[in-house]
C-alpha positions as CSV (number, residue, x, y, z in Angstrom):
1,M,10.5,-50.3,-19.7
2,S,11.2,-53.9,-18.8
3,S,9.2,-56.2,-21.2
4,D,7.6,-59.5,-20.0
5,N,9.2,-63.4,-20.7
6,K,8.4,-64.9,-23.6
7,F,5.2,-66.8,-22.1
8,V,3.6,-63.7,-21.3
9,R,4.3,-62.4,-24.7
10,S,3.3,-65.5,-26.4
11,L,-0.5,-65.2,-24.5
12,I,-0.6,-61.3,-25.4
13,E,0.0,-62.5,-29.1
14,N,-2.9,-64.8,-28.7
15,A,-5.0,-62.8,-26.4
16,K,-4.9,-60.0,-29.5
17,Q,-6.2,-62.6,-32.5
18,G,-9.2,-63.7,-29.8
19,N,-7.9,-66.7,-28.0
20,N,-10.5,-66.6,-25.3
21,A,-8.3,-69.2,-23.2
22,A,-5.1,-66.6,-23.4
23,I,-6.9,-64.0,-22.2
24,E,-8.5,-65.1,-19.3
25,Q,-5.3,-67.1,-18.3
26,L,-3.6,-63.6,-18.6
27,F,-6.3,-61.4,-17.3
28,Q,-6.2,-64.4,-14.1
29,M,-2.4,-63.7,-13.5
30,N,-2.4,-60.4,-12.9
31,L,-6.1,-59.8,-11.7
32,G,-5.0,-60.1,-7.6
33,K,-2.1,-57.7,-8.4
34,I,-4.3,-54.7,-10.2
35,Y,-7.3,-55.4,-7.5
36,A,-4.6,-54.9,-4.9
37,F,-3.4,-51.8,-6.4
38,A,-6.8,-50.2,-6.8
39,L,-7.8,-50.6,-2.9
40,R,-4.6,-48.7,-1.8
41,L,-5.2,-46.4,-4.1
42,T,-9.2,-46.0,-3.3
43,A,-8.8,-47.2,0.1
44,N,-12.5,-48.3,-0.7
45,K,-13.3,-51.4,-1.2
46,S,-16.3,-51.1,-3.5
47,L,-14.7,-48.5,-5.5
48,A,-11.6,-50.8,-6.1
49,E,-13.8,-53.5,-7.3
50,T,-15.5,-51.4,-9.9
51,I,-12.0,-50.2,-11.2
52,T,-10.8,-53.2,-11.6
53,K,-13.8,-54.5,-13.4
54,E,-13.8,-51.6,-15.7
55,T,-9.9,-51.6,-15.8
56,F,-9.5,-55.4,-17.6
57,I,-13.0,-54.4,-19.3
58,E,-10.9,-51.4,-20.8
59,A,-7.6,-53.4,-21.4
60,W,-9.9,-56.0,-23.7
61,K,-10.8,-53.5,-25.3
62,K,-7.7,-52.3,-26.2
63,M,-5.8,-55.3,-26.5
64,N,-4.1,-54.5,-29.8
65,L,-2.6,-51.5,-28.4
66,V,-0.3,-53.4,-26.1
67,R,3.6,-53.6,-26.9
68,S,5.6,-56.3,-27.4
69,D,8.6,-54.4,-25.3
70,A,6.5,-53.1,-22.4
71,S,5.4,-55.1,-19.4
72,F,1.6,-56.0,-19.6
73,L,1.2,-55.3,-16.0
74,K,2.3,-52.0,-15.8
75,W,0.2,-51.4,-18.8
76,L,-2.8,-52.5,-17.1
77,S,-1.6,-49.9,-13.9
78,A,-1.6,-47.4,-16.1
79,I,-5.2,-48.2,-16.9
80,T,-5.9,-48.0,-13.4
81,V,-4.6,-45.1,-12.4
82,Y,-6.3,-43.6,-15.2
83,Q,-9.5,-45.5,-14.0
84,T,-9.2,-44.1,-10.5
85,I,-8.7,-40.5,-10.8
86,D,-11.7,-40.5,-13.2
87,S,-13.5,-42.0,-10.7
88,L,-12.4,-39.8,-7.6
89,R,-13.2,-37.1,-9.7
90,T,-16.7,-38.0,-9.9
91,K,-17.2,-39.0,-6.3
92,K,-19.3,-36.8,-5.2
93,N,-19.4,-37.3,-1.3
94,K,-16.4,-38.8,0.2
95,T,-17.0,-41.6,2.6
96,K,-15.6,-42.5,6.2
97,I,-13.0,-45.3,6.0
98,D,-14.5,-48.8,7.2
99,H,-11.0,-50.1,8.3
100,Y,-12.7,-53.3,9.0
101,E,-14.0,-53.5,5.6
102,L,-9.8,-53.5,4.3
103,R,-8.6,-55.7,7.0
104,E,-7.3,-58.0,4.5
105,L,-4.7,-55.1,3.1
106,E,-4.0,-54.4,6.6
107,S,-3.2,-58.4,7.9
108,K,0.6,-57.9,7.7
109,D,1.6,-54.9,8.7
110,E,-0.3,-51.4,10.2
111,L,1.3,-49.4,7.3
112,D,-1.9,-49.6,4.9
113,K,-3.7,-48.2,7.6
114,H,-1.7,-45.1,7.6
115,I,-1.9,-45.1,3.9
116,F,-6.0,-45.3,3.7
117,D,-6.3,-42.7,6.1
118,L,-3.9,-39.9,4.0
119,P,-6.0,-37.5,1.6
120,D,-6.7,-38.9,-2.1
121,Q,-3.9,-37.2,-3.8
122,D,-1.3,-37.5,-1.4
123,R,-2.2,-41.2,-1.1
124,M,-2.4,-42.3,-4.7
125,I,1.7,-40.3,-5.0
126,F,3.2,-42.2,-2.2
127,V,1.3,-45.7,-3.4
128,L,2.5,-45.0,-7.1
129,N,6.2,-44.0,-5.7
130,R,7.0,-45.5,-2.6
131,I,5.2,-48.7,-2.9
132,E,5.1,-49.6,-7.0
133,G,8.1,-47.6,-8.3
134,Y,7.0,-45.2,-10.5
135,T,9.4,-42.1,-10.9
136,I,8.4,-38.7,-9.9
137,E,8.3,-37.9,-14.2
138,E,6.2,-40.7,-14.4
139,I,3.2,-40.1,-12.2
140,S,3.5,-36.4,-13.1
141,D,2.4,-37.8,-17.2
142,M,-0.4,-40.4,-15.5
143,M,-1.8,-38.1,-13.1
144,G,-1.6,-34.5,-15.9
145,I,0.2,-32.4,-12.7
146,K,3.7,-30.8,-13.1
147,K,6.3,-32.3,-10.8
148,D,6.7,-29.9,-8.3
149,Q,3.0,-30.4,-6.9
150,V,3.6,-34.8,-7.2
151,M,6.9,-34.0,-4.9
152,V,4.6,-31.9,-2.7
153,H,2.0,-34.2,-2.2
154,L,5.1,-36.9,-1.5
155,G,6.0,-34.8,1.1
156,A,2.6,-34.4,2.9
157,A,1.7,-38.0,2.5
158,L,5.5,-39.2,4.1
159,S,4.9,-36.1,7.1
160,K,1.4,-37.2,7.5
161,L,2.5,-41.2,8.2
162,V,5.7,-40.4,10.3
163,S,3.2,-38.1,12.6
164,A,1.1,-41.3,12.9
165,E,4.3,-43.8,13.4
166,S,7.4,-41.4,14.4
167,S,9.3,-44.8,13.7
168,L,8.7,-44.1,9.8
169,S,11.0,-40.8,10.0
170,D,13.8,-44.0,9.5
171,E,14.3,-44.6,5.7
172,S,15.5,-48.0,6.8
173,V,12.0,-48.6,8.5
174,L,9.9,-47.4,6.0
175,K,11.0,-49.8,3.4
176,E,11.0,-52.6,5.9
177,K,7.6,-51.8,6.2
178,I,6.4,-51.5,2.5
179,A,8.4,-54.6,1.7
180,K,5.8,-56.4,4.1
181,V,2.6,-55.4,2.2
182,V,0.4,-57.7,0.7
183,P,1.2,-57.5,-3.2
184,E,-1.8,-59.0,-4.4
185,L,-5.1,-59.7,-3.0
186,Q,-8.2,-61.7,-5.2
187,P,-11.2,-59.7,-5.4
188,S,-14.8,-61.5,-5.2
189,T,-16.1,-63.6,-7.6
190,E,-18.5,-61.3,-9.2
191,V,-15.5,-59.1,-10.1
192,R,-14.2,-62.2,-12.3
193,N,-17.6,-62.8,-13.2
194,G,-18.4,-59.5,-14.6
195,I,-14.9,-59.3,-16.9
196,F,-15.7,-62.6,-18.6
197,S,-19.6,-62.1,-18.2
198,F,-18.9,-58.9,-20.4
199,I,-16.1,-60.2,-23.0
200,M,-18.9,-62.7,-23.7
201,D,-21.3,-60.8,-24.3
202,V,-19.9,-58.2,-26.6
203,K,-18.3,-61.1,-28.5
204,I,-22.1,-62.8,-28.9
205,R,-23.4,-59.7,-29.9
206,E,-20.9,-59.2,-32.6
207,Q,-21.6,-62.9,-33.9
208,K,-25.2,-62.0,-34.0
209,E,-24.8,-58.9,-36.0
210,Q,-22.6,-60.7,-38.3
211,E,-25.0,-63.3,-38.6
212,K,-27.7,-60.6,-39.8
213,I,-25.4,-58.7,-42.0
214,A,-24.4,-61.8,-43.9
215,E,-28.8,-62.7,-43.7
216,A,-29.3,-59.6,-45.5
217,L,-26.6,-59.8,-47.9
218,S,-28.1,-63.2,-48.6
219,D,-31.6,-62.0,-49.6
220,K,-30.4,-58.9,-51.7
221,E,-28.4,-61.4,-53.7
222,K,-31.2,-63.6,-54.1
223,K,-33.7,-60.1,-54.9
224,E,-31.1,-58.9,-57.2
225,K,-31.2,-62.3,-59.7
226,S,-34.9,-62.5,-59.2
227,E,-35.1,-58.9,-60.7
228,E,-32.9,-60.1,-63.8
229,E,-34.8,-62.7,-64.3
230,I,-38.1,-60.8,-65.3
231,P,-39.0,-61.3,-69.0
232,E,-37.8,-58.8,-71.3
233,E,-41.3,-58.6,-72.8
234,K,-41.7,-56.5,-69.5
235,E,-39.1,-54.2,-70.4
236,K,-40.4,-53.5,-74.0
237,Y,-43.7,-52.8,-72.2
238,V,-42.1,-50.1,-70.3
239,E,-40.5,-48.8,-72.9
240,E,-43.6,-48.4,-75.3
241,E,-45.4,-46.8,-72.2
242,V,-47.3,-43.6,-73.5
243,V,-46.3,-40.7,-71.1
244,K,-49.4,-39.3,-70.4
245,P,-49.5,-35.4,-69.5
246,K,-49.4,-34.1,-66.3
247,K,-52.3,-31.8,-65.3
248,Q,-51.6,-28.0,-64.8
249,F,-51.9,-27.1,-61.3
250,K,-52.8,-23.6,-59.9
251,F,-51.4,-22.0,-56.9
252,K,-53.3,-20.0,-54.3
253,F,-51.7,-18.2,-51.8
254,N,-53.5,-18.8,-48.4
255,P,-51.6,-16.5,-45.7
256,D,-52.6,-18.4,-42.4
257,L,-51.8,-21.8,-44.1
258,F,-48.3,-19.9,-44.7
259,K,-48.0,-18.4,-41.0
260,K,-48.5,-21.7,-39.8
261,I,-45.8,-23.2,-41.7
262,A,-43.4,-20.5,-41.3
263,Y,-43.9,-21.0,-37.1
264,T,-43.3,-24.5,-37.7
265,V,-40.4,-24.2,-39.6
266,L,-38.4,-21.7,-37.3
267,G,-39.6,-23.9,-33.9
268,L,-37.8,-27.1,-36.0
269,I,-34.7,-24.4,-36.7
270,V,-34.5,-23.4,-32.9
271,I,-34.9,-27.4,-32.0
272,V,-32.3,-27.8,-33.9
273,A,-29.4,-25.1,-33.1
274,A,-30.3,-26.1,-29.2
275,Y,-29.8,-29.5,-29.7
276,I,-26.2,-29.1,-31.7
277,F,-25.6,-26.5,-29.2
278,I,-25.9,-29.1,-26.2
279,T,-24.5,-32.0,-28.3
280,S,-21.3,-30.4,-29.9
281,P,-17.9,-32.0,-29.4
282,S,-16.6,-28.5,-28.2
283,S,-17.7,-28.8,-25.3
284,G,-16.5,-30.2,-22.3
285,W,-13.3,-29.2,-21.6
286,E,-12.7,-29.2,-17.9
287,V,-10.0,-27.7,-15.7
288,I,-8.8,-30.6,-13.7
289,S,-5.9,-28.9,-11.7
290,L,-4.7,-25.5,-10.9
291,S,-1.9,-23.4,-9.2
292,G,-1.7,-20.0,-9.0
293,Q,-4.4,-17.4,-10.3
294,P,-4.9,-18.3,-14.5
295,K,-7.4,-16.5,-15.9
296,V,-9.9,-17.5,-18.9
297,D,-11.2,-14.6,-20.9
298,N,-9.6,-11.9,-17.9
299,S,-11.7,-14.0,-14.8
300,V,-10.1,-15.8,-12.1
301,M,-10.6,-19.8,-12.8
302,D,-11.6,-22.0,-10.5
303,K,-11.2,-26.2,-10.3
304,G,-13.8,-27.7,-12.6
305,D,-14.2,-24.5,-14.7
306,G,-14.5,-24.9,-18.3
307,F,-12.8,-24.3,-21.1
308,E,-15.1,-23.5,-23.9
309,S,-14.7,-22.5,-27.8
310,E,-13.1,-19.6,-28.8
311,S,-12.6,-18.8,-25.0
312,S,-8.7,-18.0,-24.1
313,I,-6.6,-18.7,-21.3
314,E,-3.9,-16.8,-19.8
315,T,-1.1,-17.8,-16.7
316,D,1.3,-15.8,-15.3
317,A,4.8,-16.3,-14.0
318,G,3.1,-18.3,-10.6
319,S,0.0,-20.3,-12.4
320,S,-0.9,-23.1,-14.5
321,V,-4.0,-25.1,-16.0
322,T,-4.0,-28.8,-16.7
323,V,-7.4,-29.1,-18.7
324,A,-9.0,-32.8,-19.3
325,I,-10.1,-33.2,-23.0
326,P,-12.9,-35.0,-24.0
327,E,-11.0,-38.2,-26.4
328,M,-8.0,-36.5,-27.0
329,G,-7.0,-36.5,-22.7
330,R,-4.7,-33.7,-20.5
331,L,-3.3,-30.8,-21.6
332,L,-0.8,-28.9,-18.9
333,I,-1.0,-24.6,-19.6
334,D,2.1,-23.5,-18.1
335,N,3.9,-20.3,-17.0
336,S,3.3,-17.2,-18.9
337,S,1.3,-19.1,-21.3
338,V,-1.7,-17.7,-23.6
339,V,-3.6,-20.6,-25.2
340,S,-7.3,-20.0,-26.6
341,R,-9.8,-22.9,-28.2
342,T,-10.8,-22.3,-32.2
343,K,-14.0,-23.0,-33.3
344,N,-12.6,-26.4,-34.1
345,S,-13.3,-29.3,-31.3
346,N,-9.8,-30.4,-31.7
347,E,-7.7,-27.6,-32.0
348,V,-6.0,-24.9,-29.9
349,K,-3.6,-21.5,-30.4
350,V,-1.0,-21.4,-28.2
351,E,0.6,-17.6,-28.9
352,K,3.5,-17.9,-26.4
353,G,4.3,-19.8,-23.5
354,Q,4.4,-23.7,-23.3
355,I,2.0,-26.3,-23.3
356,R,2.1,-30.4,-22.6
357,K,0.1,-32.6,-24.2
358,F,0.4,-35.9,-21.9
359,E,-0.1,-39.5,-22.7
360,G,-2.8,-41.5,-22.9
361,D,-5.8,-43.0,-24.4
362,A,-7.5,-41.2,-27.0
363,S,-10.0,-41.3,-30.0
364,D,-9.3,-38.4,-31.5
365,I,-6.1,-36.1,-32.4
366,L,-5.5,-32.4,-31.0
367,T,-3.9,-29.8,-33.4
368,V,-1.8,-26.7,-32.1
369,L,-1.7,-23.9,-34.3
370,T,1.3,-21.6,-33.5
371,P,2.4,-17.8,-35.6
372,L,4.8,-20.1,-37.6
373,A,3.3,-23.6,-37.4
374,K,0.7,-26.1,-37.2
375,F,1.4,-29.2,-35.4
376,T,-1.1,-32.2,-35.4
377,E,-0.6,-35.4,-33.8
378,L,0.1,-38.5,-36.6
379,Y,-1.5,-41.3,-34.1
380,K,-3.8,-40.9,-30.9
381,G,-3.1,-40.1,-27.5
382,G,0.5,-39.0,-27.9
383,A,2.6,-37.1,-25.4
384,F,4.9,-33.8,-26.3
385,R,6.1,-30.5,-25.1
386,L,5.6,-26.9,-26.7
387,H,7.2,-24.1,-26.0
388,V,6.8,-21.0,-28.1
389,E,8.6,-17.6,-27.8
390,D,7.2,-14.1,-27.9
391,N,8.6,-13.5,-31.4
392,G,6.9,-16.6,-32.4
393,M,10.0,-19.1,-32.2
394,C,9.0,-22.5,-31.2
395,K,10.8,-25.4,-29.8
396,L,8.6,-29.2,-29.8
397,T,9.8,-32.5,-27.7
398,V,7.8,-34.9,-28.6
399,E,7.9,-37.7,-25.8
400,S,5.6,-40.9,-27.1
401,G,3.9,-40.9,-30.5
402,W,4.7,-38.4,-33.7
403,V,3.8,-35.1,-34.4
404,I,3.2,-33.7,-37.8
405,V,4.9,-29.8,-38.1
406,N,3.4,-27.7,-41.0
407,I,5.5,-24.8,-42.1
408,K,5.8,-23.5,-45.4
409,E,3.8,-26.1,-46.9
410,F,6.0,-28.7,-45.8
411,D,5.0,-31.3,-43.3
412,S,8.2,-32.5,-40.5
413,Y,7.3,-35.8,-39.3
414,V,8.6,-35.5,-35.5
415,P,8.8,-39.2,-33.4
416,K,9.3,-39.9,-30.2
417,N,12.6,-38.5,-28.1
418,F,13.0,-35.9,-31.2
419,G,13.1,-32.5,-31.2
420,C,12.9,-29.9,-33.9
421,L,12.8,-25.8,-33.7
422,I,10.8,-23.5,-36.1
423,T,12.4,-20.3,-36.6
424,R,11.0,-17.2,-39.2
425,G,12.1,-18.3,-42.7
426,K,12.8,-22.1,-42.0
427,Y,12.4,-25.6,-41.9
428,A,11.5,-28.0,-39.3
429,I,14.7,-30.4,-39.5
430,P,13.4,-33.1,-36.5
431,Y,16.4,-34.3,-34.7
432,P,17.4,-36.9,-31.7
433,S,17.4,-35.6,-28.4
434,D,21.0,-36.8,-27.9
435,S,22.4,-36.2,-31.2
436,S,25.9,-34.0,-31.4
437,P,25.3,-30.2,-30.1
438,Q,27.2,-29.2,-33.5
439,L,24.6,-31.3,-35.4
440,I,21.7,-30.5,-33.7
441,G,22.9,-26.7,-34.2
442,L,23.3,-27.0,-38.1
443,L,19.9,-28.9,-38.4
444,E,18.0,-26.4,-36.5
445,N,19.8,-23.5,-38.6
446,F,19.1,-25.4,-41.8
447,S,17.8,-23.0,-44.3
448,G,17.1,-25.0,-47.1
449,I,18.2,-25.2,-51.2
450,N,21.5,-23.1,-50.4
451,D,22.1,-23.7,-47.1
452,P,26.9,-23.8,-46.9
453,S,26.4,-26.4,-44.3
454,I,24.9,-29.0,-46.5
455,G,28.1,-30.6,-46.4
456,T,29.5,-30.6,-43.0
457,I,25.4,-31.8,-41.8
458,L,26.1,-35.0,-44.7
459,S,29.5,-35.9,-42.7
460,L,28.5,-35.9,-39.3
461,M,24.7,-38.0,-40.0
462,T,24.8,-41.8,-37.8
463,T,22.2,-44.1,-38.2
464,K,19.8,-42.7,-35.4
465,E,19.4,-39.1,-37.7
466,T,18.6,-41.1,-40.9
467,L,15.1,-39.4,-40.2
468,S,16.7,-36.2,-40.5
469,L,18.8,-36.5,-43.5
470,W,15.1,-37.8,-45.1
471,H,13.7,-34.9,-44.7
472,I,16.7,-32.6,-45.9
473,I,16.8,-34.9,-49.2
474,Q,13.2,-33.1,-50.2
475,L,14.8,-29.6,-49.5
476,I,18.2,-29.2,-51.1
477,S,19.5,-29.2,-54.9
478,T,19.3,-31.9,-57.1
479,E,23.2,-32.3,-57.4
480,N,23.6,-32.2,-53.4
481,R,20.4,-34.7,-53.4
482,S,22.4,-37.2,-55.3
483,I,24.9,-37.3,-52.6
484,A,22.5,-37.1,-49.9
485,F,20.7,-40.4,-51.2
486,D,23.8,-41.8,-51.3
487,R,24.4,-41.1,-47.3
488,L,21.3,-42.0,-46.4
489,N,21.1,-45.5,-48.9
490,E,24.3,-46.3,-47.0
491,L,23.0,-46.2,-43.5
492,I,19.7,-47.6,-44.2
493,P,19.5,-48.8,-47.8
494,V,15.7,-48.1,-49.9
495,P,13.6,-51.0,-49.8
496,S,11.9,-53.0,-52.8
497,G,10.5,-50.7,-55.1
498,V,12.3,-46.9,-54.7
499,T,14.9,-45.9,-57.2
500,K,17.6,-43.2,-56.7
501,A,16.2,-41.6,-60.0
502,G,12.7,-41.3,-58.1
503,I,14.0,-40.3,-55.4
504,L,15.9,-37.7,-57.0
505,A,12.1,-36.5,-58.7
506,L,11.2,-36.5,-55.3
507,N,8.4,-39.2,-56.0
508,K,6.0,-39.0,-53.0
509,T,5.2,-42.4,-52.9
510,M,8.8,-44.1,-52.7
511,L,9.4,-41.2,-50.3
512,L,6.8,-42.5,-48.0
513,D,8.1,-46.0,-48.4
514,W,11.2,-45.2,-47.5
515,R,10.3,-43.1,-44.7
516,Q,8.4,-46.5,-43.3
517,E,11.5,-48.7,-43.3
518,I,13.7,-45.9,-41.7
519,E,10.7,-46.1,-39.0
520,L,10.9,-49.7,-38.5
521,K,15.1,-49.7,-38.1
522,M,13.9,-46.9,-35.9
523,D,11.4,-49.0,-34.0
């Protein structure tokens, strides 16, 4: 992934600190590009303006998530795609395309005119792949559909473009026309003003709220101080007050009153139960894409169906389902899978098959239960694949973020570009996907304290497998642990405050500090 130059990175760092000038300059540099991008994706000027505005507002809210090693424009583009998908999904009526309204993008070539005539999904995939340069894999991740579905839509788009203009069948002609498309186009001043007005309004509200809090704290301090200055005679008087005997109260049962109270309480219970049911966070899981004839609770599914709490989805060899999960992102349930929801709003159970959690903005983490292990995202918005065999054996591959694997009361930490195998009676040792086949085989079959291959494992370890070795240190004998410590310390020296004695005693704080040091070196 390409990163920005030093000037742009400097603007991003200042923007993260709340510098208004940096935010404005950073956004203005990319406003025209994002608007032209949104206009091509939607073929709708008013919708593109709305998406552009929402993209930059969302970017401002999530500015602290921008990575220094990534392209800021690519990050903005990804937000634009997510906003477009949501907008097109909720758009009830397909409006007829007004080419006069879109004439600015069509000023250099007729290609845009043909692109605008494509169906929504065909158009989005063509624009992402052929104009913006996203790979099939990246488009699959962003749109939450399988790679072969992306290829089908891309092929359909190319076929329709050739039908509209036969010369486009020549790849060189198509590339030449793509090179002429307008790369950026400034939206109306209302869009720009709307973005910065929203930001300033939020900042003003936050400032007023802070002033209210400061004022309230000041009043509280004054009140507490005045109470401390009350004369001691008052305290003495209170101590000497005579406690008067309480009057005895005789209860008389009233049947009519009792019935009224009972009916009132029952009515309140019904109202509260209805409210909890309606606003329950476990609702709202929606099928946004499917292939074949998957079933939910033995009934054939349709696009737009819900995936309710304690229900089960089953796919055969020719079907799959993509589900949108509020506050967590999208989940693909692949072929030949059985996946159910539990009572918990952020939890699914995979009996067999394969699921894929897609990367994206999220405010909650997903937990996956399998027959042999529990998988929980360490950070929000990550991506991973999980395959579960009929015998319960699991294979995890993490694409972004981290996943915690809990098995036999031991937590394994699996980061991006790492995987692990979970088999009955063995621990889950994470390893980089590009480790040697011999080492991967030994780690996948590692059995714990009496594993005879520990010497071979230590000899094959390199810097990129230091996280794997950190896990193994906790699962072997004290004698072998001393040797493993020396090897890991050679690759990644212990940070300040961590000692060999502490690691040999499995001091949790020291182990955590060393793991964090390993993470820094991995990054």
